C-alpha positions in Angstrom: -8.5 -79.2 -93.4 -9.9 -80.8 -96.5 -10.7 -84.5 -96.9 -10.7 -85.9 -100.4 -11.4 -89.1 -102.3 -11.1 -89.8 -106.0 -10.8 -92.7 -108.4 -11.3 -94.0 -112.0 -11.9 -97.3 -113.7 -11.5 -98.1 -117.4 -14.3 -99.7 -119.4 -13.3 -102.4 -122.0 -10.0 -103.1 -123.6 -7.8 -100.3 -124.9 -4.7 -99.6 -126.9 -2.5 -101.4 -129.4 1.0 -102.0 -128.1 3.6 -104.7 -127.7 4.5 -106.6 -124.6 8.1 -107.7 -124.3 8.5 -110.4 -121.7 11.9 -111.4 -120.4 12.7 -114.1 -117.9 16.0 -115.0 -116.2 15.7 -118.8 -116.0 19.4 -119.6 -115.6 20.6 -118.6 -112.2 24.3 -118.2 -113.2 23.6 -116.1 -116.3 23.4 -112.3 -115.9 21.3 -111.7 -119.0 17.8 -113.1 -119.7 17.4 -116.6 -121.2 13.8 -116.3 -122.4 12.1 -113.5 -124.4 8.8 -113.1 -126.2 7.1 -110.2 -127.9 3.3 -110.0 -128.5 0.7 -107.5 -129.6 -1.0 -106.3 -126.4 -4.1 -104.5 -125.1 -4.8 -103.0 -121.8 -7.7 -105.1 -120.4 -8.5 -103.0 -117.4 -7.1 -100.4 -115.0 -8.3 -98.7 -111.9 -7.1 -96.0 -109.4 -8.3 -95.1 -105.9 -7.1 -92.3 -103.6 -8.1 -91.0 -100.2 -6.3 -88.1 -98.6 -6.4 -85.2 -96.2 -4.9 -81.7 -96.8 -4.0 -79.1 -94.1 -3.9 -75.6 -95.6 -1.1 -73.1 -94.8 -2.7 -70.6 -97.2 -6.3 -70.8 -98.2 -8.2 -67.7 -99.5 -10.3 -66.7 -102.5 -7.3 -66.4 -104.8 -4.6 -68.8 -103.6 -4.2 -72.1 -101.6 -1.2 -74.1 -100.5 -1.1 -77.1 -98.2 0.5 -80.3 -97.0 -1.3 -83.5 -97.7 -1.2 -87.2 -96.7 -3.1 -90.1 -98.2 -3.3 -93.6 -99.4 -3.7 -94.8 -103.0 -3.9 -98.0 -105.0 -3.4 -98.6 -108.8 -4.1 -101.8 -110.7 -3.3 -102.6 -114.3 -4.1 -105.8 -116.4 -2.9 -106.6 -119.9 -3.5 -109.5 -122.4 -1.0 -110.5 -125.0 -1.9 -112.4 -128.2 0.4 -114.2 -130.7 3.8 -112.8 -131.5 7.2 -114.7 -131.3 9.4 -116.3 -128.7 13.0 -117.3 -128.1 13.7 -119.5 -125.1 16.9 -121.0 -123.6 19.1 -118.4 -125.3 17.6 -119.1 -128.7 17.7 -122.9 -128.6 13.9 -122.9 -128.9 12.4 -120.1 -131.0 9.6 -119.4 -133.4 6.1 -117.8 -133.8 3.5 -118.0 -131.2 -0.1 -119.2 -132.0 -2.7 -116.6 -132.6 -4.3 -116.8 -129.2 -3.9 -115.3 -125.7 -0.4 -116.3 -124.6 0.3 -114.0 -121.6 -1.8 -112.1 -119.1 0.1 -109.7 -116.9 -1.2 -107.6 -114.0 0.5 -105.1 -111.6 -0.7 -103.6 -108.3 0.8 -100.7 -106.4 -0.4 -99.8 -102.9 1.1 -97.0 -100.8 0.6 -94.3 -98.2 2.1 -91.0 -99.3 2.8 -87.4 -98.4 2.6 -84.4 -100.7 2.4 -80.7 -101.4 -0.5 -79.2 -103.2 -1.3 -75.6 -104.3 -3.2 -73.6 -106.8 -4.9 -70.3 -107.8 -8.4 -69.3 -108.8 -9.7 -66.5 -110.9 -13.5 -66.2 -111.0 -14.7 -69.7 -112.0 -11.4 -71.0 -113.4 -9.0 -72.8 -111.1 -5.5 -74.2 -111.7 -3.7 -76.7 -109.3 -0.4 -78.5 -109.0 0.3 -81.4 -106.7 3.5 -83.3 -105.8 3.4 -86.7 -104.1 6.1 -88.9 -102.6 6.2 -92.3 -100.9 9.0 -94.6 -99.7 6.5 -97.3 -98.7 5.2 -98.7 -101.9 4.0 -102.3 -101.8 4.2 -103.7 -105.4 3.1 -107.0 -106.7 2.5 -108.6 -110.1 1.2 -111.9 -111.6 2.5 -113.2 -115.0 0.5 -115.9 -116.6 2.2 -117.9 -119.4 -0.6 -120.0 -120.9 1.4 -122.0 -123.4 4.1 -122.8 -120.8 1.5 -123.5 -118.1 3.5 -121.3 -115.8 2.4 -118.6 -113.3 5.0 -116.2 -111.9 4.2 -114.0 -108.9 6.4 -111.3 -107.6 6.2 -109.0 -104.6 8.3 -106.3 -103.0 8.2 -103.5 -100.5 9.6 -100.0 -100.0 10.1 -98.8 -103.6 10.0 -95.0 -104.1 7.0 -93.3 -105.7 7.0 -89.9 -107.3 4.0 -88.1 -108.9 3.6 -84.6 -110.3 0.2 -83.5 -111.6 -1.4 -80.3 -112.9 -5.1 -79.6 -113.6 -7.3 -76.8 -114.8 -11.0 -76.7 -114.0 -14.2 -74.7 -114.3 -16.7 -74.4 -111.5 -20.2 -75.1 -112.8 -21.7 -74.6 -109.3 -20.0 -73.3 -106.1 -19.2 -76.9 -105.1 -18.7 -78.7 -108.5 -16.2 -78.3 -111.2 -15.3 -80.0 -114.5 -11.6 -80.5 -115.0 -8.8 -82.0 -117.1 -5.6 -83.2 -115.4 -2.2 -84.5 -116.6 0.0 -86.6 -114.3 3.5 -88.1 -114.5 4.1 -91.1 -112.2 7.4 -92.9 -111.5 7.8 -96.0 -109.2 11.5 -97.0 -108.8 12.7 -100.6 -109.2 12.4 -102.6 -106.0 13.6 -106.2 -105.3 11.5 -108.8 -103.7 10.5 -112.5 -103.7 9.4 -114.6 -106.6 7.2 -117.7 -106.8 7.0 -119.9 -110.0 4.2 -122.4 -110.3 4.5 -125.0 -113.1 0.9 -126.3 -113.6 1.9 -129.3 -115.8 4.1 -130.8 -113.1 2.7 -129.2 -109.9 6.2 -127.9 -109.0 6.3 -124.6 -107.0 9.7 -122.9 -106.6 10.4 -119.9 -104.4 13.2 -117.4 -104.9 14.3 -114.9 -102.3 15.2 -111.3 -103.6 14.9 -112.5 -107.2 12.2 -110.2 -108.6 12.1 -106.6 -109.7 9.0 -104.4 -110.3 9.0 -100.8 -111.5 6.6 -98.5 -113.4 6.5 -95.2 -115.2 3.4 -93.7 -116.8 1.7 -90.5 -118.1 -2.0 -90.1 -117.4 -4.6 -87.7 -118.7 -7.9 -87.5 -116.9 -11.1 -85.6 -117.4 -13.9 -85.6 -114.9 -16.1 -83.9 -112.3 -15.1 -83.0 -108.8 -17.5 -82.1 -106.0 -16.5 -80.4 -102.8 -18.6 -80.9 -99.6 
């Protein structure tokens, strides 16, 4: 059996993208009533994973095993400026050139998986598949101009992950590697809380939120095996 732990943390803000924020503020309307679009940067992100692998095959050339673990991923974005259209376009225009929205997501889950690979001399290649039906997802959406905070949470979304890496052993226990990973977390419904800071009103909605995520990650680093 092998025990493993891994993680990463970003340093500083990254990227130049757009955030499109849609809100369904009219309960009897199927489509969204509010939309805004703003230039956005990733403020921070982190990932942590602990796992255990039981090998079915493990020799000098091949390894294949079943794994189980727990992981957590956090993302935070800041949006500046842009434009808005509220109440189905009744109120619309440009947004001021300042931070208008902060958005963060968190995904926590236990998972099961299958991992395997091959090694030739100091070069090793691996592939891993992970699955979970027990995702706990949450997000916080801060609208600074509207003085509004929206918090969502849900349970039991599905998580899928496929990764592949190639590495080179610089010592018998340490290797440098590069890894690519595709991650998909399906949409799950849950509860929503809206806090209006200008009036102090707090409104709770049951089964009114949806959170999902899809991403591609490329990681380079160092692994050490005890």
